[in-house]
Each structure stands twice: as structure tokens, then as C-alpha cells.
C-alpha positions as CSV (number, residue, x, y, z in Angstrom):
1,M,148.6,89.2,-63.1
2,N,152.1,88.7,-64.4
3,N,152.6,85.8,-66.8
4,I,154.8,82.9,-65.6
5,L,155.7,82.2,-69.3
6,E,155.7,84.5,-72.4
7,V,156.6,83.0,-75.8
8,K,157.1,85.7,-78.4
9,D,157.6,85.2,-82.1
10,L,159.3,81.8,-81.7
11,H,160.9,80.3,-84.8
12,T,162.4,76.8,-84.5
13,S,163.9,75.0,-87.5
14,F,165.7,71.7,-88.2
15,F,168.7,72.1,-90.5
16,T,168.7,68.7,-92.3
17,H,170.7,67.5,-95.3
18,V,167.8,68.3,-97.6
19,G,167.2,71.8,-96.2
20,E,165.7,73.8,-93.4
21,V,162.5,72.4,-92.0
22,K,160.6,75.4,-90.5
23,A,158.8,73.5,-87.8
24,V,157.6,76.5,-85.7
25,R,157.1,79.9,-87.5
26,G,156.3,82.9,-85.3
27,V,154.4,81.4,-82.4
28,S,153.4,83.7,-79.5
29,F,151.4,82.9,-76.4
30,N,151.5,83.3,-72.6
31,V,150.6,81.4,-69.5
32,A,149.6,82.9,-66.2
33,P,150.5,81.3,-62.8
34,G,148.0,78.5,-62.0
35,E,146.5,78.6,-65.5
36,A,146.1,75.5,-67.7
37,I,146.2,76.0,-71.4
38,G,145.9,73.4,-74.2
39,I,147.9,73.4,-77.4
40,V,146.1,71.3,-80.0
41,G,146.7,70.2,-83.6
42,E,147.5,67.2,-85.6
43,S,150.9,65.5,-85.8
44,G,153.4,67.8,-87.4
45,S,151.7,71.0,-86.4
46,G,154.6,72.2,-84.2
47,K,153.1,71.4,-80.7
48,S,155.9,69.2,-79.4
49,V,158.7,71.3,-81.0
50,T,157.3,74.3,-79.2
51,S,157.5,72.5,-75.9
52,L,161.0,71.2,-76.5
53,S,162.0,74.7,-77.4
54,I,160.7,76.0,-74.0
55,M,162.7,73.2,-72.3
56,N,165.8,73.8,-74.4
57,L,165.8,70.1,-75.2
58,L,166.0,70.3,-79.0
59,A,168.2,67.6,-80.4
60,F,170.6,68.3,-83.3
61,P,169.8,69.5,-85.9
62,G,167.1,71.5,-84.2
63,K,167.7,75.1,-83.3
64,I,165.8,78.2,-82.2
65,V,166.3,80.6,-85.0
66,K,164.8,83.7,-83.4
67,G,162.2,84.7,-80.8
68,S,162.0,85.0,-77.0
69,I,161.0,82.7,-74.3
70,I,160.6,84.5,-70.9
71,F,160.0,82.3,-67.9
72,D,159.4,83.9,-64.5
73,G,161.2,87.1,-65.8
74,R,164.2,85.2,-67.2
75,E,165.1,84.8,-70.9
76,L,165.6,81.1,-71.7
77,V,166.7,81.5,-75.3
78,N,170.5,81.1,-75.4
79,L,170.6,80.6,-71.6
80,P,173.8,78.7,-70.7
81,E,173.2,74.9,-70.3
82,K,174.3,74.9,-66.7
83,Q,171.7,77.5,-65.7
84,M,169.1,75.7,-67.8
85,Q,169.8,72.5,-65.8
86,Q,168.9,74.4,-62.6
87,I,165.5,75.2,-64.1
88,R,164.6,71.9,-65.8
89,G,162.9,69.5,-63.4
90,N,162.9,72.1,-60.7
91,E,160.9,75.1,-61.9
92,I,159.8,73.7,-65.2
93,S,158.9,70.0,-65.5
94,M,157.7,67.9,-68.4
95,I,155.6,64.7,-68.8
96,F,156.4,62.9,-72.0
97,Q,154.0,60.9,-74.1
98,D,155.5,57.4,-73.6
99,P,156.6,56.7,-70.0
100,M,158.3,53.4,-70.9
101,T,160.8,55.2,-73.1
102,S,161.1,58.2,-70.7
103,L,161.9,56.1,-67.6
104,N,165.3,54.5,-67.2
105,P,164.7,50.7,-67.1
106,V,167.8,50.0,-65.0
107,Y,166.9,52.3,-62.1
108,T,164.0,51.9,-59.7
109,I,161.1,54.2,-59.8
110,G,162.1,55.6,-56.4
111,D,165.6,56.4,-57.6
112,Q,164.3,58.3,-60.5
113,I,161.9,60.3,-58.4
114,M,164.6,60.9,-55.8
115,E,167.1,62.3,-58.3
116,P,165.6,65.8,-58.8
117,L,165.0,66.0,-55.0
118,V,168.6,65.3,-54.2
119,R,169.9,67.5,-57.0
120,H,167.7,70.6,-56.7
121,K,166.3,70.4,-53.1
122,K,169.5,69.1,-51.6
123,L,167.7,66.4,-49.6
124,S,169.5,63.4,-48.2
125,R,168.7,60.1,-49.8
126,H,166.7,59.0,-46.8
127,E,164.6,62.2,-46.9
128,A,164.3,62.0,-50.7
129,K,163.0,58.4,-50.5
130,K,160.4,59.3,-47.9
131,K,159.3,62.1,-50.2
132,A,159.1,59.7,-53.1
133,V,156.8,57.5,-51.2
134,E,154.6,60.5,-50.4
135,L,154.5,61.5,-54.1
136,L,153.6,58.0,-55.3
137,S,150.8,57.9,-52.7
138,M,149.6,61.3,-53.9
139,V,149.3,60.2,-57.5
140,G,147.3,57.1,-56.5
141,I,149.9,54.4,-56.7
142,P,148.8,51.6,-54.3
143,S,151.4,50.2,-51.7
144,P,153.9,53.1,-52.4
145,E,156.3,51.8,-49.8
146,K,156.7,48.6,-51.9
147,R,156.4,50.2,-55.3
148,V,159.1,52.8,-54.7
149,D,161.7,50.0,-54.9
150,Q,160.3,48.4,-58.1
151,Y,161.5,49.0,-61.7
152,P,159.5,50.5,-64.6
153,H,158.7,47.1,-66.2
154,E,156.9,46.1,-63.0
155,F,154.4,49.0,-63.4
156,S,151.4,49.0,-65.8
157,G,151.2,51.8,-68.4
158,G,148.9,53.9,-66.2
159,M,151.0,53.5,-63.2
160,R,154.2,54.4,-65.2
161,Q,152.5,57.6,-66.3
162,R,151.5,58.4,-62.7
163,A,155.1,57.8,-61.7
164,M,156.2,60.2,-64.4
165,I,153.7,62.8,-63.0
166,A,155.1,62.2,-59.4
167,M,158.6,62.8,-60.8
168,A,157.6,65.9,-62.6
169,L,155.9,67.3,-59.5
170,S,158.6,66.3,-57.0
171,C,160.1,69.8,-56.8
172,R,156.8,71.7,-57.0
173,P,157.5,73.3,-60.4
174,K,155.9,76.6,-61.4
175,L,155.2,75.2,-64.9
176,L,154.3,71.7,-66.0
177,I,154.4,70.8,-69.7
178,A,152.4,67.6,-70.5
179,D,153.1,66.3,-74.0
180,E,150.3,63.9,-75.0
181,P,150.2,62.5,-71.4
182,T,147.2,60.2,-72.0
183,T,147.6,59.0,-75.6
184,A,149.0,55.6,-74.7
185,L,146.5,54.9,-72.0
186,D,143.0,53.3,-72.1
187,V,140.0,55.6,-71.6
188,T,139.5,54.8,-67.9
189,I,143.1,55.6,-67.0
190,Q,143.0,58.7,-69.2
191,A,140.1,60.1,-67.1
192,Q,142.0,59.3,-63.9
193,I,145.2,61.1,-65.1
194,L,143.2,64.2,-66.2
195,E,141.4,64.4,-62.9
196,L,144.8,64.0,-61.2
197,M,146.2,66.9,-63.2
198,K,143.2,69.1,-62.3
199,D,143.6,68.3,-58.6
200,L,147.4,69.0,-58.7
201,K,146.8,72.4,-60.5
202,E,144.4,73.5,-57.8
203,Q,146.5,72.2,-54.9
204,F,149.9,73.6,-56.0
205,K,148.8,76.4,-58.3
206,T,151.1,75.0,-61.0
207,A,150.7,76.4,-64.5
208,I,150.0,73.7,-67.0
209,I,150.6,73.4,-70.8
210,L,148.7,70.4,-72.1
211,I,149.8,69.3,-75.6
212,T,147.5,67.0,-77.5
213,H,145.7,66.3,-80.7
214,D,142.4,65.6,-78.8
215,L,140.1,68.6,-78.2
216,G,138.1,66.4,-75.8
217,V,141.0,66.0,-73.5
218,V,141.7,69.8,-73.2
219,A,138.1,70.5,-72.5
220,E,138.5,68.6,-69.2
221,V,141.5,70.5,-67.9
222,C,142.1,73.8,-69.7
223,S,140.6,77.2,-69.5
224,R,142.2,78.4,-72.8
225,I,143.1,76.6,-76.1
226,V,145.8,77.4,-78.7
227,V,145.2,75.7,-82.1
228,M,148.3,75.1,-84.1
229,Y,148.6,74.1,-87.8
230,G,151.6,74.1,-90.1
231,G,153.9,75.6,-87.5
232,I,151.7,78.6,-86.6
233,I,148.9,79.4,-84.3
234,V,145.7,79.6,-86.4
235,E,143.3,80.3,-83.5
236,E,143.4,81.0,-79.7
237,G,140.7,81.6,-77.2
238,E,139.0,80.5,-74.1
239,T,137.8,76.9,-74.2
240,R,134.1,77.9,-74.5
241,D,135.0,80.1,-77.5
242,I,136.8,77.4,-79.3
243,F,134.1,74.8,-78.8
244,Y,131.0,77.1,-79.3
245,N,132.2,79.9,-81.5
246,P,135.2,78.7,-83.5
247,K,136.3,80.9,-86.3
248,H,139.0,79.1,-88.2
249,P,138.1,76.3,-90.8
250,Y,140.9,74.1,-89.3
251,T,139.2,74.3,-85.9
252,W,135.9,73.5,-87.5
253,G,137.5,70.4,-88.9
254,L,139.0,69.3,-85.5
255,L,135.6,69.7,-83.9
256,K,133.8,67.7,-86.6
257,S,136.3,64.8,-85.9
258,I,135.1,64.4,-82.3
259,P,132.7,61.5,-82.0
260,N,129.2,62.2,-80.7
261,I,128.4,59.7,-78.0
262,E,124.8,60.8,-77.4
263,P,122.4,57.9,-77.5
264,G,120.8,57.5,-81.0
265,S,123.3,59.8,-82.7
266,R,124.0,58.8,-86.3
267,E,126.4,61.6,-87.1
268,R,129.4,60.5,-89.2
269,L,132.9,61.6,-88.4
270,V,134.1,64.1,-91.1
271,P,137.8,63.7,-91.8
272,I,140.0,66.6,-92.9
273,E,140.9,65.7,-96.5
274,G,144.5,66.2,-97.7
275,H,147.9,66.4,-96.0
276,P,149.7,69.0,-93.9
277,P,152.0,71.4,-95.7
278,D,155.6,70.6,-96.5
279,L,157.6,72.8,-94.0
280,L,160.7,72.5,-96.1
281,K,158.8,74.9,-98.4
282,P,156.1,76.5,-96.3
283,P,153.3,78.0,-98.2
284,A,153.3,81.8,-98.8
285,G,149.7,82.1,-97.6
286,C,147.6,80.3,-95.0
287,P,149.1,76.8,-94.3
288,F,145.6,75.3,-94.3
289,C,144.7,76.7,-97.7
290,A,145.2,73.5,-99.7
291,R,142.8,71.6,-97.5
292,C,140.2,74.3,-96.8
293,D,136.7,74.2,-98.4
294,Y,136.5,78.0,-98.1
295,A,139.8,79.0,-99.6
296,M,140.0,82.1,-101.7
297,Q,142.8,83.4,-104.0
298,I,144.2,85.6,-101.3
299,C,144.5,82.6,-98.9
300,A,147.2,81.1,-101.2
301,E,149.1,84.3,-101.6
302,Q,149.2,86.0,-98.2
303,Q,149.3,84.6,-94.7
304,P,146.3,86.2,-92.9
305,P,146.9,88.5,-89.9
306,Y,145.2,87.7,-86.6
307,T,141.7,89.2,-86.2
308,G,140.4,89.7,-82.7
309,V,137.0,88.2,-82.2
310,S,136.9,89.3,-78.6
311,S,139.5,90.4,-76.1
312,K,140.6,86.8,-75.5
313,H,139.7,85.2,-78.8
314,K,141.6,85.6,-82.1
315,A,142.1,83.7,-85.4
316,A,144.2,84.0,-88.5
317,C,141.7,83.6,-91.3
318,W,140.8,85.9,-94.3
319,L,137.1,84.9,-93.8
320,L,137.2,87.3,-90.8
321,H,138.3,90.2,-92.9
322,P,135.4,92.1,-94.4
323,N,137.7,93.8,-97.0
324,A,139.4,90.6,-98.2
325,P,138.5,89.9,-101.9
326,R,135.9,87.1,-102.0
327,V,137.4,85.3,-105.1
328,E,137.3,81.6,-104.8
329,R,140.4,79.6,-105.9
330,G,138.4,76.9,-107.5
331,I,140.1,74.1,-105.7
């Protein structure tokens, strides 16, 4: 099956007054049509910058330094803005973390859903409004005929996020990027949004990239997980591989931070000590080295290559290399 998206050796930096912040450093992954993948990692790992690079929405001073982003056979890097505007909201849509700051407070929900339909699908305003009502109903908004004429402040947080999903899906995109879509929502609404995303993926065969710091969220939706840290991918594999056979110490740390809700469980959450690396001066070796309990001398000196655990599972860790010198760093 051909991939709908192929990201190859992506490098994205922010050229600030204090120097170049290398936010994404050589990221490569792909997404097949109808597939849902999760990109996980803590804040500052490069997840959102990767998604903004795909959408070509990097604000100054951000810039794609090198690499390739091929969507549906077309190269998006350096694509003229006019052509990119025909893709955004039409073939690739994005759901942002905070719907209150993503929705325009002076336009009705209906107007904002109608805009891509009028722009990309050339519908009349009457046809677009009818479609907007259908979309609001599809994402579970009660009384959509009334709600379509209301403003964002008249919606609850969960309803605003559903409206954002309706807007993102209005043109039946081939790829949906959801950047922390449930972070600002309570647990009940989170579950509803995730169930909605699964239903929409199955119904429309839309490929999904779900970006989050929560491994529990991606387990609900995604068949494959990409783990990012320090601007690089440290591990990638099918969801069951990441949960039941993780190979990178950072992935181990993420899994230990998931609460155990089994009755009678007394397991304590284990935090990952330390801080993420300074990407103004990225480390020469593994970016997780300074926080890793298993770090060796080579970890500080050389970035580990990817080692294939299986055909669909790989990790960048010297512990997987039998010939790596087992000399502890003494940290």
C-alpha cells in the first residue's frame, strides 16, 4: 500500500537572537491511508513542531532546514503558499489543542465550519450551512440547527472541540493531524472524543496523526506509535510492541508514569528525573543520556543508530548493540 504521507530526514529549526534552536533533527516516518499513528513524548520533544512543519504553518523564526515531506505524491517542502492553501483544510486538516484560541470569537460556529466548504468545495452558503448542521450532528452536538448560529463562548469546552473536529472533517481530508486534542478536556469528554475519532477513521478512511504526551490516549486510537525525545525519534513500533516490548529507556520511563488503576494497586508513579536537553546545543550522543539510568560512555559521545527489533519495531539505543562497549559513565 502506498503511503499517504512520507516524512524523510526532517530538520526544523528556530533562528532566535541567541542562536539556532534545533527543534526537529532528522525525523522520518510514514502514514498509510486509513492508518492512525501516535506521536508521543514530553513537552519540547518536537512533536508539535513536526506537525506544524507538515502543515507549513511554522511562524517566524521557524524554518525547515532540510528534509522532505511527501503528501499524496507531492513534495510540500518549499511548495508555494497559494498551492499549500489549497491543501490545508481540504486534503490535510488539523485539530489544535485549545479550541477556544483556535476558534474565532466574533464568527459563529456555523460560519467557521462553512468557510472551507465554500472555499474548497465551492458550495453556496445555503448548501454549506446545511452541511455544517449535518457535521455538528455527526460529532454529537445536540440541537445542531440552533447551535450552528451560536458563537464559541456559548459552547462548553468539549463541544468546542467537537466543533473543531467537525470543521477539520468538513472537506473529508485524506490526513487529519490532532495535536493534543483531549488535553484540556475532562476524562469523560476525552473518552467521547477518542471514540469519535475512531468512528470517523473507520467511516471515512482518513489517516490520523495523534500527537500527545499521554501513552494511554494513543492506545485507544492508534495502531502504531512514534516516540520522540530531544527532537529525534527514539523508538517506533506497533502499539503492542511499545506497550509490551519497549526497548528504549525513555519509553520505559513514559510507561512507568502511567497510573495503575487496578483495584488494590499500590504502585507508585516513577518520574523521569532531570530535564530535556538544550536544543540550542544538542548533545553529541543520545539526547536522553543525561537522564538515563543505563547510560554508558558511548551514549554521551555518539548518537545511536536505529536497531531493528522486528520488521515494524526499531529503537535508537546503544543497549541494543551487542558490540557497544559496556563502560558505564558513572552518572
